[in-house]
C-alpha positions in Angstrom: -7.7 114.7 122.4 -6.8 118.3 123.2 -4.5 119.2 126.0 -4.9 122.3 128.2 -2.0 124.7 127.8 0.1 124.9 130.9 0.7 128.2 132.6 4.4 127.9 131.6 3.9 127.4 127.9 6.6 128.9 125.6 4.6 132.0 124.5 3.8 132.9 128.1 7.4 132.5 129.1 8.5 134.5 126.2 6.1 137.4 127.0 7.3 137.4 130.7 11.0 137.6 129.8 13.2 140.2 128.2 13.8 138.2 125.1 12.6 139.3 121.6 9.0 138.6 122.3 9.0 140.3 125.7 10.7 143.4 124.2 8.2 143.4 121.3 5.3 143.4 123.8 6.9 146.3 125.7 7.3 148.3 122.5 3.8 147.6 121.4 2.4 148.7 124.8 4.5 151.9 124.8 3.6 152.8 121.3 -0.1 152.3 122.1 0.4 154.7 125.0 1.5 157.4 122.5 -1.7 156.9 120.4 -4.4 156.5 123.1 -3.8 156.2 126.9 -6.6 153.6 127.6 -5.4 151.4 124.8 -2.1 150.8 126.6 -3.9 149.9 129.8 -6.0 147.4 128.0 -2.9 145.9 126.3 -1.2 145.6 129.7 -4.2 143.6 131.0 -4.2 141.4 127.8 -0.4 140.9 128.3 -0.9 139.9 131.9 -3.7 137.5 130.9 -1.7 135.9 128.0 1.6 135.7 129.9 -0.1 134.1 132.9 1.3 136.8 135.2 -0.5 137.0 138.5 -2.4 140.2 139.3 -0.3 140.6 142.4 2.9 140.9 140.3 1.6 143.9 138.4 0.4 145.7 141.5 -3.2 144.7 141.9 -3.5 143.6 145.5 -6.4 143.7 147.9 -5.9 146.2 150.7 -5.5 144.8 154.2 -8.3 147.1 155.5 -10.7 149.1 153.4 -11.2 151.6 156.2 -7.5 152.2 156.5 -7.1 152.7 152.8 -10.0 155.1 152.7 -8.7 157.0 155.7 -5.2 157.3 154.2 -6.7 158.4 150.8 -8.9 161.1 152.4 -6.0 162.4 154.5 -3.7 162.5 151.5 -6.4 164.3 149.4 -6.9 167.0 152.1 -3.2 167.5 152.6 -2.7 167.7 148.8 -5.5 170.2 148.4 -4.0 172.4 151.2 -0.5 172.2 149.7 -1.8 173.2 146.3 -3.9 176.1 147.6 -1.3 177.4 150.1 2.0 176.8 148.2 1.7 176.0 144.5 -1.1 178.2 143.4 0.4 181.4 144.9 3.8 180.5 143.2 2.0 180.3 139.9 0.2 183.6 140.4 -3.3 182.2 140.8 -6.0 184.4 142.3 -7.0 183.2 145.8 -10.6 183.9 145.1 -12.6 182.0 142.4 -14.1 185.0 140.6 -16.6 182.8 138.6 -18.5 181.9 141.8 -17.5 184.7 144.2 -21.0 186.3 143.9 -22.4 183.3 145.8 -20.4 184.1 149.0 -22.7 186.9 150.0 -26.0 185.7 148.7 -27.4 182.8 150.6 -30.5 182.2 148.4 -28.4 182.0 145.2 -25.9 179.7 146.9 -28.8 177.3 147.9 -30.1 177.4 144.4 -26.7 176.5 142.9 -26.0 173.8 145.5 -29.3 172.0 144.8 -28.7 171.7 141.1 
């Protein structure tokens, strides 16, 4: 008769702690981050699954309100765009006009043709 592994088996506890197994898991995830970024993300999810760590403890929580989260995200995005255009880009010497598409500013038919594509 097989027994189901409890959430607090020794391997899961070792992965959650800062012992040799936990530090090895951290090193493997960080070294995978140097090789390929998505690989480290997948390894973190595998680590969370194998160590029986709840999603909430690694930062995945459901927002209280989707509308509130969306509103905050849009407001932050607009503020970030304005900050970049008004402060950062002039400091870096960027041209305020995008020369690649500046010809569309005065020609309405061309603008409509580009916006439909």
